[in-house]
C-alpha positions as CSV (number, residue, x, y, z in Angstrom):
1,X,0.2,-0.2,-0.2
2,X,1.5,3.4,-0.9
3,X,0.4,6.7,-1.0
4,X,1.1,9.6,-3.3
5,X,0.3,13.2,-3.2
6,X,-1.0,14.6,-6.5
7,X,1.0,17.9,-6.3
8,X,1.1,18.3,-10.2
9,X,4.9,17.8,-10.2
10,X,6.5,15.9,-12.7
11,X,8.2,12.8,-11.2
12,X,6.6,12.6,-7.9
13,X,6.2,8.9,-7.1
14,X,4.3,6.7,-4.4
15,X,5.5,7.7,-1.2
16,X,4.5,4.8,1.0
17,X,6.1,4.9,4.5
18,X,7.7,8.1,3.7
19,X,4.3,9.5,4.1
20,X,3.5,7.6,7.3
21,X,6.9,9.1,8.7
22,X,6.2,12.7,7.5
23,X,8.9,13.0,5.1
24,X,6.9,14.5,2.4
25,X,6.9,18.4,2.5
26,X,3.9,20.1,3.2
27,X,1.8,21.2,0.3
28,X,-0.8,24.2,0.0
29,X,-4.6,23.1,0.0
30,X,-6.2,24.0,-3.0
31,X,-7.6,21.1,-5.1
32,X,-9.7,20.0,-2.5
33,X,-12.6,17.9,-2.0
34,X,-16.1,18.7,-2.6
35,X,-19.5,17.4,-1.2
36,X,-21.6,15.7,-3.7
37,X,-25.5,17.0,-3.1
38,X,-27.4,13.9,-2.6
39,X,-30.7,13.0,-1.1
40,X,-31.6,11.6,2.4
41,X,-32.1,7.8,2.4
42,X,-35.6,6.9,2.3
43,X,-34.9,4.2,4.6
44,X,-33.1,3.5,8.0
45,X,-32.4,1.3,10.7
46,X,-34.9,0.6,13.2
47,X,-34.6,2.5,16.4
48,X,-32.5,0.3,19.1
49,X,-31.6,1.0,22.8
50,X,-28.0,2.0,23.6
51,X,-24.6,2.9,21.3
52,X,-24.6,1.2,17.6
53,X,-21.5,0.5,15.4
54,X,-20.9,1.2,11.9
55,X,-17.9,0.3,10.0
56,X,-17.4,2.0,6.7
57,X,-14.1,2.1,4.0
58,X,-13.5,4.6,1.7
59,X,-9.8,5.4,1.2
60,X,-7.4,6.3,3.5
61,X,-8.5,6.4,7.0
62,X,-6.9,9.3,8.1
63,X,-9.3,11.6,6.2
64,X,-12.7,9.3,7.2
65,X,-11.8,9.3,10.6
66,X,-11.4,13.0,10.8
67,X,-14.7,13.4,8.9
68,X,-16.3,11.2,11.2
69,X,-14.9,12.5,14.7
70,X,-16.7,15.7,13.9
71,X,-20.3,14.6,13.4
72,X,-22.6,14.9,16.3
73,X,-23.7,11.7,17.8
74,X,-20.5,10.2,16.9
75,X,-18.8,8.8,20.5
76,X,-15.7,7.6,19.1
77,X,-13.8,6.6,15.6
78,X,-11.4,4.3,15.2
79,X,-8.8,3.4,12.3
80,X,-8.3,0.0,11.3
81,X,-8.5,-2.9,8.6
82,X,-11.5,-4.9,7.7
83,X,-12.3,-7.8,5.1
84,X,-9.1,-9.9,6.0
85,X,-7.7,-11.9,8.9
86,X,-6.1,-11.0,12.2
87,X,-3.0,-12.3,11.1
88,X,-2.2,-9.9,8.2
89,X,-4.0,-6.8,9.6
90,X,-0.8,-4.7,10.1
91,X,0.3,-1.6,7.8
92,X,3.1,-3.2,6.5
93,X,1.2,-6.3,5.4
94,X,-2.1,-4.5,4.1
95,X,0.4,-2.1,2.2
96,X,1.4,-5.0,0.1
97,X,-2.3,-5.0,-1.3
98,X,-2.2,-8.8,-0.9
99,X,-4.6,-9.4,2.3
100,X,-7.7,-8.4,1.2
101,X,-8.1,-5.8,3.9
102,X,-9.5,-2.4,3.3
103,X,-8.6,0.4,5.6
104,X,-11.9,1.3,7.4
105,X,-13.3,3.0,10.4
106,X,-15.2,1.6,13.2
107,X,-17.9,4.4,14.6
108,X,-19.5,4.2,17.7
109,X,-22.7,6.5,17.6
110,X,-25.8,7.4,19.7
111,X,-28.7,6.6,17.6
112,X,-30.8,9.0,19.4
113,X,-28.8,11.7,18.0
114,X,-27.5,10.4,14.6
115,X,-29.0,7.5,12.8
116,X,-27.1,5.1,10.5
117,X,-28.7,6.5,7.2
118,X,-27.4,10.0,8.2
119,X,-23.8,8.6,8.4
120,X,-24.3,6.9,5.2
121,X,-25.2,10.2,3.6
122,X,-22.0,11.7,5.0
123,X,-19.9,8.7,3.9
124,X,-21.5,8.9,0.3
125,X,-21.7,12.9,-0.1
126,X,-18.3,13.9,1.3
127,X,-16.3,11.3,3.3
128,X,-15.1,9.7,0.1
129,X,-16.0,9.4,-3.9
130,X,-18.0,5.8,-4.1
131,X,-17.5,6.2,-7.8
132,X,-13.7,5.5,-7.8
133,X,-12.9,1.6,-8.0
134,X,-10.0,0.3,-5.9
135,X,-8.5,3.9,-5.3
136,X,-9.3,7.2,-3.5
137,X,-7.8,10.4,-5.0
138,X,-3.9,9.7,-5.1
139,X,-4.2,6.4,-3.1
140,X,-4.2,3.4,-5.4
141,X,-5.0,-0.3,-4.4
142,X,-7.8,-2.8,-3.0
143,X,-7.1,-1.6,0.6
144,X,-8.5,1.8,-0.7
145,X,-11.6,0.4,-1.9
146,X,-15.0,1.9,-1.2
147,X,-17.0,-0.8,1.1
148,X,-19.7,-0.7,3.8
149,X,-19.6,-3.7,6.4
150,X,-23.1,-4.0,8.1
151,X,-22.9,-5.1,11.5
152,X,-26.5,-6.6,11.5
153,X,-29.4,-7.2,8.7
154,X,-30.8,-3.9,9.4
155,X,-27.8,-2.0,8.2
156,X,-27.3,-4.2,5.1
157,X,-30.8,-3.6,4.1
158,X,-30.3,0.2,4.5
159,X,-26.7,0.3,2.6
160,X,-28.1,-1.7,-0.3
161,X,-31.4,0.5,-0.7
162,X,-29.3,3.7,-0.6
163,X,-26.9,2.6,-2.8
164,X,-29.8,1.9,-5.3
165,X,-31.5,5.2,-4.4
166,X,-28.6,7.1,-5.2
167,X,-27.7,5.0,-8.4
168,X,-31.0,6.3,-9.8
169,X,-30.7,9.9,-8.5
170,X,-28.4,11.2,-11.2
171,X,-26.2,12.6,-8.5
172,X,-23.0,11.2,-9.8
173,X,-21.3,11.3,-13.1
174,X,-20.3,7.7,-13.0
175,X,-21.6,4.2,-11.5
176,X,-21.3,4.0,-7.7
177,X,-18.9,0.9,-7.1
178,X,-19.0,0.6,-3.0
179,X,-19.5,-3.1,-2.0
180,X,-21.6,-4.3,0.7
181,X,-18.9,-6.8,2.4
182,X,-18.5,-9.4,5.5
183,X,-15.5,-9.3,7.6
184,X,-14.0,-8.5,11.1
185,X,-12.5,-5.1,11.8
186,X,-9.1,-5.3,13.2
187,X,-7.6,-2.2,15.0
188,X,-4.7,0.0,13.2
189,X,-1.6,1.0,15.1
190,X,-1.4,3.4,17.6
191,X,0.4,6.0,15.1
192,X,-2.5,6.0,12.8
193,X,-5.5,6.6,15.6
194,X,-6.6,10.3,15.4
195,X,-3.7,11.1,12.9
196,X,-5.7,14.3,11.2
197,X,-6.2,15.9,14.6
198,X,-2.7,15.2,15.9
199,X,-0.8,16.0,12.6
200,X,-2.8,19.2,11.3
201,X,0.2,20.3,9.3
202,X,1.1,17.2,7.7
203,X,1.1,17.5,3.7
204,X,-1.2,14.8,3.0
205,X,-3.5,15.9,5.7
206,X,-3.3,19.5,4.2
207,X,-4.2,18.6,0.6
208,X,-6.6,15.9,1.2
209,X,-8.3,15.8,4.3
210,X,-8.6,19.3,5.6
211,X,-10.7,20.4,2.6
212,X,-12.8,17.3,3.0
213,X,-13.5,18.2,6.5
214,X,-14.6,21.6,5.6
215,X,-16.7,20.3,2.9
216,X,-18.8,18.2,5.2
217,X,-18.7,21.4,7.9
218,X,-19.9,23.6,5.0
219,X,-22.5,21.0,3.5
220,X,-24.1,19.6,6.9
221,X,-23.6,22.2,9.9
222,X,-26.7,20.9,11.5
223,X,-24.4,17.4,11.9
224,X,-21.0,19.4,12.7
225,X,-19.9,19.8,16.2
């Protein structure tokens, strides 16, 4: 798994662990993310007592985590790997793109404040681009795929229905490629947790994730903390 910064400079190559180590120089924001105007889901998960869990994959987990940490009703967000085995759920092994994992986040949320369908609306509108197959922006490979890992039958039903609804809406210029998958979630290494918050001036965060968070706050002000 390697990450590249699309700076428009000839010869810039994938950066892999240099990215993680902060060896890539900071860049200016300017090619940032934009929200896609999409309708709310016509279905939702039936109310249930207690906190609930959602697992979503949509490219680099740093940005996904940063967006959902700002959603009212979200109690915690953990970065990790979903869709593969525990034995290979490490950054080094997932980086080979041979483990079947997707970079993902585990969201614990209060359904009395924010519903599962609302989380999906943020996911499809601004947290990632659901029309990109096995990539997000500069990051290429199946670990960056768009995938939802339902935690129960109700979530699976709502996710499938919403994908169908959005496909008919005409909101996107290309086909939605988001997959509905089964698989366990494994927490990533400590250095990946709260990465955007702890490293606000990191080049990747400035270029790709800060604009995404800003787009979320502008598009969903009533959901933002």
